[in-house]
C-alpha positions as CSV (number, residue, x, y, z in Angstrom):
1,X,0.0,0.0,0.0
2,X,1.4,3.4,-1.1
3,X,2.8,5.5,1.7
4,X,2.7,2.7,4.3
5,X,5.8,1.9,6.2
6,X,7.1,-1.6,6.1
7,X,8.6,-2.9,9.3
8,X,11.6,-5.3,9.0
9,X,10.7,-8.9,9.7
10,X,11.4,-10.2,13.2
11,X,13.7,-13.3,13.0
12,X,11.9,-16.6,13.7
13,X,12.9,-18.1,17.0
14,X,15.4,-21.0,16.5
15,X,14.0,-24.5,16.5
16,X,15.5,-26.5,19.4
17,X,16.3,-30.0,18.3
18,X,17.1,-32.9,20.7
19,X,20.3,-34.5,19.6
20,X,21.7,-36.1,22.8
21,X,24.7,-38.1,21.5
22,X,25.9,-35.0,19.5
23,X,25.4,-32.8,22.5
24,X,27.4,-35.1,24.7
25,X,30.4,-34.9,22.3
26,X,30.1,-31.1,22.4
27,X,30.1,-31.2,26.2
28,X,33.2,-33.5,26.4
29,X,35.1,-31.3,24.0
30,X,34.1,-28.1,25.9
31,X,35.3,-29.7,29.1
32,X,38.7,-30.5,27.7
33,X,39.3,-27.0,26.3
34,X,37.9,-25.3,29.4
35,X,40.6,-27.2,31.4
36,X,43.3,-25.5,29.4
37,X,41.6,-22.1,29.9
38,X,41.3,-22.8,33.6
39,X,45.0,-23.7,33.8
40,X,46.0,-20.6,31.9
41,X,43.8,-18.4,34.2
42,X,45.4,-20.0,37.3
43,X,48.8,-19.3,35.9
44,X,48.0,-15.7,35.0
45,X,46.3,-14.9,38.3
46,X,49.6,-15.4,40.1
47,X,50.7,-12.2,38.4
48,X,47.6,-10.2,37.6
49,X,44.4,-9.3,39.5
50,X,41.4,-11.7,39.2
51,X,39.2,-9.1,37.5
52,X,41.9,-8.2,35.0
53,X,42.5,-11.9,34.1
54,X,38.8,-12.5,33.6
55,X,38.4,-9.2,31.6
56,X,41.2,-10.1,29.2
57,X,39.8,-13.6,28.8
58,X,36.2,-12.6,27.9
59,X,37.3,-9.5,25.8
60,X,39.6,-11.6,23.6
61,X,36.7,-14.1,23.3
62,X,34.3,-11.2,22.3
63,X,36.7,-9.9,19.7
64,X,37.2,-13.3,18.1
65,X,33.5,-14.2,18.2
66,X,32.5,-10.9,16.7
67,X,34.9,-11.4,13.8
68,X,33.2,-14.8,13.2
69,X,29.5,-14.1,14.0
70,X,28.9,-10.6,12.6
71,X,30.0,-11.3,9.0
72,X,27.9,-14.5,8.9
73,X,24.8,-13.5,10.9
74,X,24.9,-9.6,10.8
75,X,23.2,-7.6,13.5
76,X,20.5,-10.2,13.7
77,X,22.7,-12.0,16.2
78,X,21.8,-9.2,18.6
79,X,18.1,-9.6,18.3
80,X,16.7,-11.0,21.5
81,X,13.4,-11.6,23.2
82,X,15.0,-12.0,26.6
83,X,17.2,-8.9,27.4
84,X,16.6,-9.2,31.2
85,X,17.4,-12.9,31.2
86,X,20.7,-12.2,29.5
87,X,21.6,-9.6,32.1
88,X,20.7,-11.9,35.0
89,X,22.6,-14.8,33.4
90,X,25.7,-12.7,32.9
91,X,25.5,-11.3,36.5
92,X,25.4,-14.8,37.8
93,X,28.3,-15.9,35.6
94,X,30.3,-12.8,36.6
95,X,30.0,-13.9,40.2
96,X,30.5,-17.6,39.6
97,X,33.6,-17.2,37.4
98,X,35.1,-14.8,39.9
99,X,34.6,-17.3,42.8
100,X,36.1,-20.1,40.7
101,X,39.2,-18.2,39.8
102,X,39.7,-17.2,43.4
103,X,39.4,-20.9,44.3
104,X,42.0,-21.7,41.6
105,X,44.4,-19.2,43.2
106,X,44.1,-20.8,46.6
107,X,44.1,-24.6,45.9
108,X,45.2,-27.3,43.4
109,X,43.5,-27.1,40.0
110,X,42.1,-30.6,40.1
111,X,40.6,-30.2,43.6
112,X,38.9,-26.9,42.7
113,X,37.6,-28.4,39.5
114,X,36.3,-31.5,41.3
115,X,34.3,-29.3,43.8
116,X,33.0,-27.3,40.9
117,X,31.5,-30.6,39.5
118,X,28.8,-30.5,42.1
119,X,27.3,-28.0,39.6
120,X,25.6,-30.7,37.5
121,X,23.5,-31.8,40.4
122,X,22.4,-28.2,41.1
123,X,21.7,-27.8,37.4
124,X,19.6,-30.9,37.2
125,X,17.6,-29.9,40.3
126,X,17.1,-26.4,39.0
127,X,15.9,-27.7,35.6
128,X,13.5,-30.1,37.3
129,X,12.1,-27.4,39.5
130,X,12.0,-24.4,37.2
131,X,11.9,-25.8,33.7
132,X,9.8,-28.9,34.5
133,X,12.3,-31.1,32.6
134,X,11.8,-34.8,33.3
135,X,14.8,-36.5,35.0
136,X,14.4,-40.2,34.6
137,X,15.9,-42.9,36.9
138,X,18.9,-43.5,34.6
139,X,19.9,-39.8,34.7
140,X,19.3,-39.5,38.4
141,X,21.6,-42.6,39.0
142,X,24.3,-41.1,36.8
143,X,24.1,-37.7,38.5
144,X,24.1,-39.0,42.1
145,X,26.8,-41.6,41.5
146,X,28.9,-38.9,39.7
147,X,28.4,-36.6,42.6
148,X,29.5,-39.3,45.1
149,X,32.6,-39.6,43.0
150,X,33.2,-35.9,43.4
151,X,32.8,-36.3,47.2
152,X,35.5,-39.0,47.2
153,X,37.8,-36.7,45.1
154,X,37.4,-33.8,47.5
155,X,38.0,-36.0,50.7
156,X,35.7,-34.2,53.2
157,X,37.5,-33.5,56.4
158,X,41.0,-33.2,54.8
159,X,43.0,-30.1,53.9
160,X,41.1,-30.0,50.6
161,X,38.2,-28.2,52.3
162,X,39.9,-25.0,53.1
163,X,38.5,-21.5,52.4
164,X,39.2,-22.0,48.6
165,X,36.8,-24.9,48.6
166,X,34.0,-22.6,49.8
167,X,34.6,-20.3,46.8
168,X,34.6,-23.3,44.5
169,X,31.3,-24.6,46.1
170,X,29.7,-21.1,45.7
171,X,30.7,-21.2,42.0
172,X,29.1,-24.6,41.6
173,X,25.8,-23.5,43.0
174,X,25.7,-20.4,40.8
175,X,26.9,-22.3,37.7
176,X,24.2,-24.9,38.2
177,X,21.5,-22.3,38.1
178,X,23.2,-20.6,35.0
179,X,23.1,-24.0,33.2
180,X,19.4,-24.4,33.9
181,X,18.8,-20.7,32.9
182,X,20.6,-21.1,29.6
183,X,18.6,-24.2,28.8
184,X,15.4,-22.3,29.4
185,X,16.6,-19.4,27.1
186,X,17.3,-21.8,24.2
187,X,13.5,-21.9,23.4
188,X,13.8,-18.3,22.0
189,X,17.6,-17.6,21.7
190,X,20.1,-19.0,19.2
191,X,23.5,-20.2,20.3
192,X,25.2,-17.2,18.6
193,X,22.8,-14.8,20.4
194,X,23.4,-16.4,23.8
195,X,27.2,-16.4,23.3
196,X,27.3,-12.8,22.0
197,X,25.3,-11.3,24.9
198,X,27.3,-13.3,27.4
199,X,30.6,-12.0,26.1
200,X,29.4,-8.4,25.7
201,X,27.9,-8.2,29.2
202,X,30.8,-10.0,31.0
203,X,33.3,-7.7,29.2
204,X,31.4,-4.7,30.6
205,X,31.1,-6.2,34.1
206,X,34.8,-7.1,34.3
207,X,35.9,-3.8,32.8
208,X,34.3,-2.1,35.8
209,X,36.8,-3.9,38.1
210,X,39.9,-2.6,36.3
211,X,40.1,0.8,38.0
212,X,40.4,-0.9,41.4
213,X,43.4,-3.2,40.5
214,X,45.4,-3.2,37.2
215,X,48.8,-4.5,36.3
216,X,50.2,-3.6,32.9
217,X,50.6,-6.9,30.9
218,X,54.0,-8.1,29.9
219,X,54.5,-8.8,26.3
220,X,55.8,-12.2,27.2
221,X,52.4,-13.1,28.6
222,X,50.4,-11.9,25.6
223,X,50.4,-15.3,23.8
224,X,49.0,-17.0,26.9
225,X,46.4,-14.2,27.4
226,X,45.2,-14.5,23.8
227,X,45.2,-18.3,24.0
228,X,43.2,-18.1,27.2
229,X,40.5,-16.0,25.5
230,X,40.4,-18.1,22.3
231,X,40.0,-21.4,24.2
232,X,37.4,-19.8,26.5
233,X,35.4,-18.8,23.4
234,X,35.5,-22.2,21.8
235,X,34.6,-23.8,25.1
236,X,31.7,-21.4,25.7
237,X,30.3,-22.0,22.2
238,X,30.5,-25.8,22.4
239,X,29.1,-25.8,26.0
240,X,26.1,-23.6,24.9
241,X,25.6,-25.8,21.8
242,X,25.5,-28.9,24.0
243,X,22.9,-27.3,26.3
244,X,20.9,-26.2,23.1
245,X,20.8,-29.8,21.8
246,X,19.9,-31.8,24.9
247,X,18.2,-31.7,28.3
248,X,20.5,-30.4,31.0
249,X,20.6,-33.6,33.1
250,X,21.6,-35.6,30.0
251,X,24.7,-33.7,29.2
252,X,26.1,-31.9,32.3
253,X,27.5,-35.1,33.8
254,X,30.1,-35.2,31.0
255,X,31.7,-32.1,32.4
256,X,33.1,-34.6,34.9
257,X,35.5,-35.9,32.3
258,X,37.6,-32.7,32.4
259,X,38.8,-33.9,35.8
260,X,41.4,-36.0,33.8
261,X,42.7,-32.9,32.0
262,X,42.7,-30.9,35.2
263,X,44.9,-33.5,36.9
264,X,47.2,-33.5,34.0
265,X,47.7,-29.7,33.9
266,X,48.0,-29.6,37.7
267,X,50.8,-32.2,37.7
268,X,52.6,-30.8,34.7
269,X,52.5,-27.1,35.7
270,X,52.4,-27.1,39.6
271,X,53.6,-30.6,40.5
272,X,50.2,-31.5,42.1
273,X,50.4,-35.3,42.6
274,X,47.0,-37.0,42.2
275,X,45.8,-38.6,45.4
276,X,44.2,-42.0,45.7
277,X,40.8,-40.3,46.4
278,X,41.2,-38.2,43.3
279,X,41.9,-41.2,41.1
280,X,39.1,-43.4,42.6
281,X,36.6,-40.6,42.4
282,X,37.6,-39.8,38.9
283,X,37.0,-43.4,37.8
284,X,33.5,-43.2,39.4
285,X,32.5,-40.0,37.7
286,X,33.9,-41.1,34.3
287,X,32.0,-44.4,34.7
288,X,28.8,-42.5,35.4
289,X,29.3,-40.5,32.3
290,X,30.0,-43.6,30.1
291,X,26.8,-45.2,31.5
292,X,24.7,-42.2,30.6
293,X,26.3,-42.1,27.1
294,X,25.3,-45.7,26.6
295,X,21.8,-45.1,28.0
296,X,21.1,-41.9,25.9
297,X,22.5,-43.5,22.7
298,X,20.3,-46.6,22.7
299,X,17.7,-46.6,20.0
300,X,14.3,-45.8,21.6
301,X,11.7,-48.6,21.0
302,X,8.3,-47.3,19.9
303,X,5.6,-47.7,22.4
304,X,3.0,-50.2,21.3
305,X,-0.6,-49.2,21.8
306,X,-3.7,-51.2,21.5
307,X,-4.3,-52.5,18.0
C-alpha cells in the first residue's frame, strides 16, 4: 500500500532439536578445552588481579567471536526476546567465574575443578524445579553416582576443604543455576545470540573492576592471554551448543571428564600429585558419564498401543 511503512521482519525463534549423542560430544570437547583455559587463568592470576585476568579472557573471546558471528549473521545476532534474562545470566556468571578463579588461586586445580563438579546436580535440580524437565531414573543414577565420586575426590574433612573450597562450592551453586537458565533461554535464543550477549555483558562487568586493580601486561604473557581468550570462546560456544541440543541432566555429567585434564595440567605445571581419592573418584565420575552415554545413545523402541 502506497505511503505505508514496512517494518523489518522479526527473526523466527530458532527451533530447538534434541540430539543427545551429539550434545554429549560437544560437552566433552568443551570440558577438555575449558581445562586449558582454567590452567591458563590459574597461571595468570599469580601475576595479575582476578578481574583483569577475567576481563582479558572474555574481551579476547568477544573480539574473536564478533569477527566470526557478525559477517555471517549480521546484526540479527543481537536480536533477543529476553534482554533481562541475558543480564541476569551474565551477572550470575560474573560472580561464579570470579569465585572459581579465586578458588584456583588458593588450591590445586584438580581439587577446585572437582568441587565445581557438584554443579551438574544443582543444574539438574534447577531444571527439574524451574523448567519442569523430566529427569528419569537413569539420569538420576548417573548424577548421584557422579556426585558421590566428586565427594571422594574432595576428601571431606581433609585439607582440601579450606577457604578456597568454599569459593569453589559457591561457584558450583551459581553455575548450576546458570546452566538451567541457559537451557530455558534456548527456546527463543540461538547459540550465537546467547554467546554474544554473554561475552558483551561479561566484558562490561569485568571492565568495571579494572580501576580498582590493574597490572600492565608483559609482552611475554600476551600469547597466553590470547590463547586463554580463544579457548574460552571455543569452550563457551561448544558448551552452549550442548545445552541447546539436549536436556540439561543428559549432558552436564560429561563435564566430569575434564577432571582428567585438570589432573594432567595440575601435575605438569604445579607438581600436584593425584591422590588415591582423586583417582578413585575420577573413575567413578567417568564411569557414570559412560553409563549415561550408553543409555542416551540406545535406539528408543516405539511404544505399542492397543491394536
